[in-house]
mmCIF file of the C-alpha atoms, coordinates in Angstrom:
data_MODEL
# 
_entry.id   MODEL 
# 
loop_
_atom_site.group_PDB 
_atom_site.id 
_atom_site.type_symbol 
_atom_site.label_atom_id 
_atom_site.label_alt_id 
_atom_site.label_comp_id 
_atom_site.label_asym_id 
_atom_site.label_entity_id 
_atom_site.label_seq_id 
_atom_site.pdbx_PDB_ins_code 
_atom_site.Cartn_x 
_atom_site.Cartn_y 
_atom_site.Cartn_z 
_atom_site.occupancy 
_atom_site.B_iso_or_equiv 
_atom_site.pdbx_formal_charge 
_atom_site.auth_seq_id 
_atom_site.auth_comp_id 
_atom_site.auth_asym_id 
_atom_site.auth_atom_id 
_atom_site.pdbx_PDB_model_num 
ATOM 1  C CA . MET A 1 1  ? -0.027  -0.081 -0.092 1.00 0.00 ? 1  MET A CA 1 
ATOM 2  C CA . ILE A 1 2  ? 2.788   2.580  0.899  1.00 0.00 ? 2  ILE A CA 1 
ATOM 3  C CA . ILE A 1 3  ? 4.511   1.787  -2.499 1.00 0.00 ? 3  ILE A CA 1 
ATOM 4  C CA . LYS A 1 4  ? 0.994   2.256  -4.297 1.00 0.00 ? 4  LYS A CA 1 
ATOM 5  C CA . CYS A 1 5  ? 0.689   5.491  -2.579 1.00 0.00 ? 5  CYS A CA 1 
ATOM 6  C CA . GLU A 1 6  ? 4.159   6.681  -3.595 1.00 0.00 ? 6  GLU A CA 1 
ATOM 7  C CA . ASN A 1 7  ? 3.710   5.608  -7.268 1.00 0.00 ? 7  ASN A CA 1 
ATOM 8  C CA . GLU A 1 8  ? 0.138   7.004  -7.529 1.00 0.00 ? 8  GLU A CA 1 
ATOM 9  C CA . ASP A 1 9  ? -0.533  10.352 -6.103 1.00 0.00 ? 9  ASP A CA 1 
ATOM 10 C CA . ASP A 1 10 ? -4.204  10.040 -6.162 1.00 0.00 ? 10 ASP A CA 1 
ATOM 11 C CA . TYR A 1 11 ? -4.409  6.745  -4.302 1.00 0.00 ? 11 TYR A CA 1 
ATOM 12 C CA . TRP A 1 12 ? -4.192  7.958  -0.714 1.00 0.00 ? 12 TRP A CA 1 
ATOM 13 C CA . ARG A 1 13 ? -6.575  10.615 -1.515 1.00 0.00 ? 13 ARG A CA 1 
ATOM 14 C CA . LYS A 1 14 ? -9.208  7.888  -2.971 1.00 0.00 ? 14 LYS A CA 1 
ATOM 15 C CA . ILE A 1 15 ? -8.689  5.968  0.204  1.00 0.00 ? 15 ILE A CA 1 
ATOM 16 C CA . SER A 1 16 ? -9.333  8.842  2.426  1.00 0.00 ? 16 SER A CA 1 
ATOM 17 C CA . GLU A 1 17 ? -12.817 10.060 0.563  1.00 0.00 ? 17 GLU A CA 1 
ATOM 18 C CA . ARG A 1 18 ? -14.193 6.420  0.745  1.00 0.00 ? 18 ARG A CA 1 
ATOM 19 C CA . ALA A 1 19 ? -13.368 6.180  4.528  1.00 0.00 ? 19 ALA A CA 1 
ATOM 20 C CA . ILE A 1 20 ? -14.802 9.269  4.962  1.00 0.00 ? 20 ILE A CA 1 
ATOM 21 C CA . GLU A 1 21 ? -17.949 8.483  3.073  1.00 0.00 ? 21 GLU A CA 1 
ATOM 22 C CA . ARG A 1 22 ? -18.222 5.087  4.906  1.00 0.00 ? 22 ARG A CA 1 
ATOM 23 C CA . VAL A 1 23 ? -17.976 7.144  7.984  1.00 0.00 ? 23 VAL A CA 1 
ATOM 24 C CA . ASP A 1 24 ? -20.651 9.570  6.882  1.00 0.00 ? 24 ASP A CA 1 
ATOM 25 C CA . LYS A 1 25 ? -22.918 6.851  6.202  1.00 0.00 ? 25 LYS A CA 1 
ATOM 26 C CA . THR A 1 26 ? -22.379 4.368  9.321  1.00 0.00 ? 26 THR A CA 1 
ATOM 27 C CA . TYR A 1 27 ? -21.681 7.393  12.175 1.00 0.00 ? 27 TYR A CA 1 
ATOM 28 C CA . ASN A 1 28 ? -24.749 10.118 11.709 1.00 0.00 ? 28 ASN A CA 1 
ATOM 29 C CA . TRP A 1 29 ? -27.104 11.802 13.717 1.00 0.00 ? 29 TRP A CA 1 
ATOM 30 C CA . GLU A 1 30 ? -30.433 9.989  12.231 1.00 0.00 ? 30 GLU A CA 1 
ATOM 31 C CA . LEU A 1 31 ? -28.703 6.289  12.978 1.00 0.00 ? 31 LEU A CA 1 
ATOM 32 C CA . TYR A 1 32 ? -27.586 7.677  16.600 1.00 0.00 ? 32 TYR A CA 1 
ATOM 33 C CA . SER A 1 33 ? -31.156 9.207  17.314 1.00 0.00 ? 33 SER A CA 1 
ATOM 34 C CA . LYS A 1 34 ? -32.568 5.676  15.888 1.00 0.00 ? 34 LYS A CA 1 
ATOM 35 C CA . ASN A 1 35 ? -30.278 3.778  18.282 1.00 0.00 ? 35 ASN A CA 1 
ATOM 36 C CA . LEU A 1 36 ? -31.082 5.681  21.374 1.00 0.00 ? 36 LEU A CA 1 
ATOM 37 C CA . LEU A 1 37 ? -34.619 5.592  20.381 1.00 0.00 ? 37 LEU A CA 1 
ATOM 38 C CA . SER A 1 38 ? -34.484 2.191  20.528 1.00 0.00 ? 38 SER A CA 1 
ATOM 39 C CA . LEU A 1 39 ? -32.402 1.832  23.704 1.00 0.00 ? 39 LEU A CA 1 
ATOM 40 C CA . SER A 1 40 ? -34.787 4.180  25.522 1.00 0.00 ? 40 SER A CA 1 
ATOM 41 C CA . LYS A 1 41 ? -37.723 1.713  24.343 1.00 0.00 ? 41 LYS A CA 1 
ATOM 42 C CA . ILE A 1 42 ? -35.709 -0.878 25.857 1.00 0.00 ? 42 ILE A CA 1 
ATOM 43 C CA . TYR A 1 43 ? -35.011 0.757  29.230 1.00 0.00 ? 43 TYR A CA 1 
ATOM 44 C CA . GLY A 1 44 ? -38.669 1.860  29.446 1.00 0.00 ? 44 GLY A CA 1 
ATOM 45 C CA . PHE A 1 45 ? -39.690 -1.934 29.317 1.00 0.00 ? 45 PHE A CA 1 
ATOM 46 C CA . TRP A 1 46 ? -36.784 -2.955 31.665 1.00 0.00 ? 46 TRP A CA 1 
ATOM 47 C CA . ARG A 1 47 ? -37.859 -0.340 33.956 1.00 0.00 ? 47 ARG A CA 1 
ATOM 48 C CA . PHE A 1 48 ? -41.574 -1.431 33.975 1.00 0.00 ? 48 PHE A CA 1 
ATOM 49 C CA . THR A 1 49 ? -40.672 -5.560 34.401 1.00 0.00 ? 49 THR A CA 1 
ATOM 50 C CA . THR A 1 50 ? -37.977 -5.064 37.205 1.00 0.00 ? 50 THR A CA 1 
ATOM 51 C CA . ASN A 1 51 ? -38.467 -3.745 40.570 1.00 0.00 ? 51 ASN A CA 1 
ATOM 52 C CA . ILE A 1 52 ? -35.049 -1.627 40.925 1.00 0.00 ? 52 ILE A CA 1 
ATOM 53 C CA . GLU A 1 53 ? -34.855 1.434  43.109 1.00 0.00 ? 53 GLU A CA 1 
ATOM 54 C CA . MET A 1 54 ? -34.386 4.628  41.495 1.00 0.00 ? 54 MET A CA 1 
ATOM 55 C CA . GLY A 1 55 ? -31.514 5.653  43.566 1.00 0.00 ? 55 GLY A CA 1 
ATOM 56 C CA . GLU A 1 56 ? -29.744 2.344  42.347 1.00 0.00 ? 56 GLU A CA 1 
ATOM 57 C CA . MET A 1 57 ? -30.895 3.054  38.668 1.00 0.00 ? 57 MET A CA 1 
ATOM 58 C CA . ASP A 1 58 ? -29.310 6.733  38.975 1.00 0.00 ? 58 ASP A CA 1 
ATOM 59 C CA . ALA A 1 59 ? -26.305 5.265  40.434 1.00 0.00 ? 59 ALA A CA 1 
ATOM 60 C CA . TYR A 1 60 ? -26.036 3.142  37.478 1.00 0.00 ? 60 TYR A CA 1 
ATOM 61 C CA . LEU A 1 61 ? -26.895 5.590  34.701 1.00 0.00 ? 61 LEU A CA 1 
ATOM 62 C CA . ASP A 1 62 ? -24.088 7.571  36.416 1.00 0.00 ? 62 ASP A CA 1 
ATOM 63 C CA . VAL A 1 63 ? -21.343 5.227  35.871 1.00 0.00 ? 63 VAL A CA 1 
ATOM 64 C CA . LEU A 1 64 ? -22.699 4.488  32.128 1.00 0.00 ? 64 LEU A CA 1 
ATOM 65 C CA . TYR A 1 65 ? -22.797 7.976  31.457 1.00 0.00 ? 65 TYR A CA 1 
ATOM 66 C CA . HIS A 1 66 ? -18.891 8.746  32.926 1.00 0.00 ? 66 HIS A CA 1 
ATOM 67 C CA . LEU A 1 67 ? -17.513 5.333  31.845 1.00 0.00 ? 67 LEU A CA 1 
ATOM 68 C CA . LEU A 1 68 ? -18.954 5.208  28.307 1.00 0.00 ? 68 LEU A CA 1 
ATOM 69 C CA . TYR A 1 69 ? -20.900 8.027  27.100 1.00 0.00 ? 69 TYR A CA 1 
ATOM 70 C CA . LEU A 1 70 ? -18.648 10.881 28.202 1.00 0.00 ? 70 LEU A CA 1 
ATOM 71 C CA . LEU A 1 71 ? -15.589 9.567  26.911 1.00 0.00 ? 71 LEU A CA 1 
ATOM 72 C CA . MET A 1 72 ? -17.261 8.675  23.431 1.00 0.00 ? 72 MET A CA 1 
ATOM 73 C CA . ALA A 1 73 ? -18.683 12.254 23.263 1.00 0.00 ? 73 ALA A CA 1 
ATOM 74 C CA . LYS A 1 74 ? -15.244 13.936 23.661 1.00 0.00 ? 74 LYS A CA 1 
ATOM 75 C CA . LYS A 1 75 ? -13.577 11.662 21.279 1.00 0.00 ? 75 LYS A CA 1 
ATOM 76 C CA . ILE A 1 76 ? -16.179 12.931 18.635 1.00 0.00 ? 76 ILE A CA 1 
ATOM 77 C CA . MET A 1 77 ? -16.052 16.703 19.860 1.00 0.00 ? 77 MET A CA 1 
ATOM 78 C CA . ASP A 1 78 ? -12.548 16.340 19.511 1.00 0.00 ? 78 ASP A CA 1 
ATOM 79 C CA . ALA A 1 79 ? -12.720 14.745 15.991 1.00 0.00 ? 79 ALA A CA 1 
ATOM 80 C CA . HIS A 1 80 ? -14.962 17.202 14.865 1.00 0.00 ? 80 HIS A CA 1 
ATOM 81 C CA . MET A 1 81 ? -12.962 20.388 16.115 1.00 0.00 ? 81 MET A CA 1 
ATOM 82 C CA . SER A 1 82 ? -9.605  19.257 14.599 1.00 0.00 ? 82 SER A CA 1 
ATOM 83 C CA . ARG A 1 83 ? -11.269 19.024 11.102 1.00 0.00 ? 83 ARG A CA 1 
# 
């Protein structure tokens, strides 16, 4: 691949454009919102069927927020700001 990039000037540009297209099609707000709505439906059903206390639920969601969501949101924002 490196040799081909050295020999063909447009090769790396083509790879980059296709990668950007794939990311734009895979990671966009429409897909994110559909996924979020699906998860909220699952959460609503789970909350309806279980007897977990709200304090425990808040602690669990707080852990998820700080361990998963916050880090992913920061990476996305950093990538966006570096464009």
